[in-house]
MDAnalysis code that builds the backbone (N, CA, C; Angstrom):
import MDAnalysis as mda
import numpy as np

u = mda.Universe.empty(252, n_residues=84, atom_resindex=np.repeat(np.arange(84), 3), trajectory=True)
u.add_TopologyAttr("name", ["N", "CA", "C"] * 84)
u.add_TopologyAttr("resid", np.arange(1, 85))
u.add_TopologyAttr("resname", ["MET", "ALA", "LEU", "GLN", "LYS", "LYS", "THR", "ILE", "LYS", "LEU", "ALA", "GLY", "ASN", "GLU", "ILE", "GLN", "VAL", "THR", "ASP", "ILE", "PRO", "ALA", "VAL", "GLU", "SER", "LYS", "GLU", "PHE", "PHE", "ASN", "GLU", "TYR", "LYS", "LEU", "GLU", "ASP", "GLY", "SER", "GLU", "ILE", "ARG", "VAL", "LYS", "THR", "VAL", "ALA", "THR", "SER", "ILE", "LEU", "ARG", "ILE", "ASP", "GLY", "GLU", "TYR", "ASN", "PRO", "ASP", "GLY", "THR", "PRO", "LEU", "TYR", "VAL", "VAL", "LEU", "THR", "ALA", "PRO", "VAL", "VAL", "SER", "VAL", "ALA", "GLN", "ALA", "PRO", "LYS", "GLU", "LEU", "SER", "ARG", "LYS"])
u.atoms.positions = np.array([
    [16.812, 12.205, 1.918],
    [16.379, 11.971, 0.553],
    [14.861, 12.182, 0.476],
    [14.429, 12.907, -0.523],
    [12.997, 13.182, -0.685],
    [12.268, 11.924, -1.150],
    [11.054, 11.735, -0.627],
    [10.247, 10.595, -1.048],
    [9.809, 10.817, -2.483],
    [9.828, 9.741, -3.262],
    [9.495, 9.837, -4.678],
    [8.132, 9.211, -4.937],
    [7.235, 9.966, -5.543],
    [5.913, 9.455, -5.906],
    [5.960, 8.980, -7.343],
    [5.235, 7.866, -7.622],
    [5.165, 7.362, -8.983],
    [3.922, 6.510, -9.148],
    [3.665, 6.097, -10.380],
    [2.532, 5.246, -10.712],
    [3.073, 3.901, -11.175],
    [2.501, 2.811, -10.642],
    [2.877, 1.470, -11.081],
    [1.618, 0.710, -11.480],
    [1.809, -0.355, -12.238],
    [0.690, -1.212, -12.598],
    [0.715, -2.419, -11.671],
    [-0.416, -2.677, -10.994],
    [-0.528, -3.791, -10.058],
    [-1.859, -4.478, -10.299],
    [-1.822, -5.742, -10.622],
    [-3.034, -6.537, -10.880],
    [-3.923, -5.868, -11.933],
    [-3.295, -5.316, -12.968],
    [-4.038, -4.718, -14.063],
    [-4.514, -3.298, -13.809],
    [-4.238, -2.761, -12.636],
    [-4.661, -1.397, -12.300],
    [-3.449, -0.505, -12.093],
    [-3.547, 0.742, -12.521],
    [-2.499, 1.702, -12.224],
    [-2.778, 2.307, -10.853],
    [-1.752, 2.279, -9.996],
    [-1.918, 2.799, -8.641],
    [-0.817, 3.808, -8.330],
    [-1.143, 4.751, -7.473],
    [-0.185, 5.755, -7.018],
    [0.549, 5.208, -5.798],
    [1.876, 5.302, -5.821],
    [2.691, 4.815, -4.713],
    [3.754, 5.844, -4.365],
    [4.303, 5.682, -3.180],
    [5.450, 6.478, -2.754],
    [6.595, 5.522, -2.479],
    [7.735, 5.766, -3.126],
    [8.932, 4.945, -2.932],
    [9.550, 5.333, -1.591],
    [9.651, 4.352, -0.684],
    [10.149, 4.608, 0.669],
    [11.525, 3.952, 0.831],
    [12.600, 4.732, 0.906],
    [13.927, 4.137, 1.099],
    [14.054, 3.496, 2.488],
    [14.748, 2.383, 2.561],
    [15.024, 1.736, 3.847],
    [16.185, 2.467, 4.520],
    [16.092, 2.671, 5.820],
    [17.189, 3.298, 6.557],
    [17.981, 2.265, 7.361],
    [17.420, 1.053, 7.474],
    [18.111, -0.020, 8.182],
    [17.604, -1.349, 7.630],
    [18.482, -2.332, 7.604],
    [18.099, -3.639, 7.080],
    [18.756, -4.733, 7.911],
    [17.992, -5.792, 8.174],
    [18.526, -6.977, 8.834],
    [18.127, -8.153, 7.960],
    [19.055, -8.611, 7.148],
    [18.770, -9.687, 6.195],
    [19.444, -10.967, 6.676],
    [18.682, -12.042, 6.652],
    [19.187, -13.318, 7.132],
    [19.017, -14.384, 6.064],
    [19.927, -15.335, 6.054],
    [19.841, -16.479, 5.151],
    [19.037, -17.599, 5.797],
    [18.281, -18.308, 4.980],
    [17.697, -19.597, 5.364],
    [18.637, -20.647, 4.785],
    [18.933, -21.659, 5.557],
    [19.860, -22.697, 5.109],
    [19.114, -23.995, 4.887],
    [19.453, -24.667, 3.768],
    [18.790, -25.915, 3.390],
    [19.836, -26.974, 3.093],
    [19.651, -28.152, 3.690],
    [20.482, -29.309, 3.374],
    [19.668, -30.158, 2.406],
    [20.221, -30.433, 1.237],
    [19.496, -31.120, 0.175],
    [19.834, -32.607, 0.138],
    [18.919, -33.379, -0.450],
    [19.124, -34.828, -0.545],
    [20.381, -35.192, -1.325],
    [20.838, -34.330, -2.263],
    [22.034, -34.655, -3.036],
    [23.322, -34.348, -2.275],
    [23.197, -33.909, -0.999],
    [24.363, -33.643, -0.167],
    [24.805, -32.184, -0.184],
    [24.181, -31.370, -1.022],
    [24.527, -29.955, -1.076],
    [23.882, -29.207, 0.072],
    [24.471, -28.075, 0.387],
    [23.887, -27.147, 1.341],
    [23.831, -25.792, 0.663],
    [22.630, -25.193, 0.642],
    [22.485, -23.878, 0.030],
    [21.942, -22.897, 1.045],
    [22.224, -21.631, 0.776],
    [21.725, -20.544, 1.608],
    [20.910, -19.618, 0.719],
    [19.724, -19.246, 1.197],
    [18.811, -18.418, 0.409],
    [18.300, -17.264, 1.264],
    [18.268, -16.079, 0.667],
    [17.615, -14.949, 1.326],
    [16.909, -14.117, 0.269],
    [15.931, -13.373, 0.705],
    [15.210, -12.464, -0.167],
    [15.631, -11.050, 0.200],
    [16.028, -10.279, -0.810],
    [16.471, -8.911, -0.593],
    [15.433, -7.961, -1.189],
    [14.978, -7.004, -0.405],
    [14.032, -6.004, -0.901],
    [14.783, -5.046, -1.827],
    [14.318, -4.950, -3.068],
    [14.939, -4.028, -4.021],
    [14.210, -2.696, -4.066],
    [12.945, -2.691, -3.655],
    [12.158, -1.463, -3.619],
    [10.982, -1.659, -2.668],
    [10.703, -0.639, -1.867],
    [9.563, -0.681, -0.949],
    [8.655, 0.490, -1.304],
    [7.415, 0.172, -1.648],
    [6.472, 1.182, -2.111],
    [5.245, 1.199, -1.211],
    [4.874, 2.378, -0.722],
    [3.644, 2.524, 0.054],
    [2.529, 2.922, -0.909],
    [1.403, 2.204, -0.864],
    [0.282, 2.510, -1.746],
    [-0.448, 3.718, -1.160],
    [-0.477, 4.795, -1.939],
    [-1.081, 6.042, -1.460],
    [-2.583, 5.889, -1.257],
    [-3.059, 6.253, -0.061],
    [-4.487, 6.270, 0.226],
    [-5.130, 4.917, 0.469],
    [-4.338, 3.848, 0.606],
    [-4.885, 2.506, 0.860],
    [-4.392, 2.005, 2.216],
    [-5.320, 1.373, 2.963],
    [-5.000, 0.960, 4.328],
    [-5.575, -0.420, 4.631],
    [-4.929, -1.140, 5.546],
    [-5.462, -2.389, 6.086],
    [-6.669, -2.058, 6.964],
    [-7.486, -3.075, 7.300],
    [-8.635, -2.814, 8.175],
    [-8.271, -2.157, 9.510],
    [-7.042, -2.382, 9.997],
    [-6.639, -1.764, 11.268],
    [-6.105, -0.336, 11.102],
    [-6.112, 0.170, 9.856],
    [-5.699, 1.548, 9.604],
    [-4.245, 1.727, 9.215],
    [-3.466, 0.651, 9.205],
    [-2.062, 0.775, 8.825],
    [-1.944, 0.832, 7.303],
    [-0.920, 1.530, 6.791],
    [-0.777, 1.670, 5.334],
    [-0.408, 0.341, 4.667],
    [-0.774, 0.226, 3.390],
    [-0.422, -0.945, 2.586],
    [0.890, -0.685, 1.856],
    [1.725, -1.715, 1.762],
    [3.009, -1.619, 1.076],
    [3.123, -2.708, 0.019],
    [3.862, -2.406, -1.036],
    [4.283, -3.385, -2.034],
    [5.791, -3.487, -1.887],
    [6.307, -4.708, -1.756],
    [7.746, -4.900, -1.620],
    [8.230, -5.721, -2.808],
    [9.109, -5.130, -3.614],
    [9.720, -5.834, -4.728],
    [10.989, -6.495, -4.206],
    [11.183, -7.768, -4.552],
    [12.302, -8.520, -3.985],
    [13.099, -9.249, -5.060],
    [14.293, -9.659, -4.675],
    [15.147, -10.488, -5.521],
    [15.760, -11.574, -4.640],
    [15.749, -12.824, -5.111],
    [16.367, -13.888, -4.316],
    [17.893, -13.874, -4.452],
    [18.561, -14.217, -3.377],
    [20.013, -14.395, -3.387],
    [20.264, -15.823, -2.919],
    [20.954, -16.599, -3.751],
    [21.231, -18.007, -3.440],
    [22.732, -18.228, -3.489],
    [23.261, -18.863, -2.469],
    [24.668, -19.244, -2.503],
    [24.786, -20.707, -2.092],
    [25.744, -21.385, -2.686],
    [26.007, -22.787, -2.359],
    [27.075, -22.791, -1.267],
    [26.690, -23.225, -0.090],
    [27.618, -23.275, 1.039],
    [28.551, -24.474, 0.910],
    [27.999, -25.565, 0.361],
    [28.774, -26.795, 0.223],
    [28.104, -27.678, -0.815],
    [28.920, -28.369, -1.635],
    [28.379, -29.322, -2.608],
    [29.339, -30.512, -2.697],
    [28.777, -31.717, -2.859],
    [29.650, -32.882, -3.015],
    [30.565, -32.738, -4.235],
    [31.745, -33.259, -4.137],
    [32.724, -33.150, -5.233],
    [32.198, -33.734, -6.531],
    [31.402, -34.812, -6.438],
    [30.901, -35.439, -7.671],
    [29.881, -34.571, -8.413],
    [29.337, -33.573, -7.752],
    [28.393, -32.663, -8.408],
    [29.085, -31.434, -9.010],
    [30.327, -31.200, -8.604],
    [31.066, -30.031, -9.076],
    [31.754, -30.331, -10.401],
    [31.919, -29.290, -11.211],
    [32.627, -29.442, -12.485],
    [34.106, -29.640, -12.193],
    [34.682, -30.510, -12.927],
    [36.106, -30.824, -12.705],
    [36.993, -29.837, -13.397],
])
């Protein structure tokens, strides 16, 4: 797939970026046990990965913007909290 160049607005400035498709992903859930007895699982999924054209960290590596979306699932909830 060809890399796609585009312009986005970031912190009030328009910047040139290249959309970089992921070829592999390892996504993991974080698990939380809550005081109300529920257990939830949360992970962040990258929806788009953009390399900022011509911008680099002090060590010379390219800068990226990663757009994400949270995924939340309820692993377990007490019966009294569930709708009957």
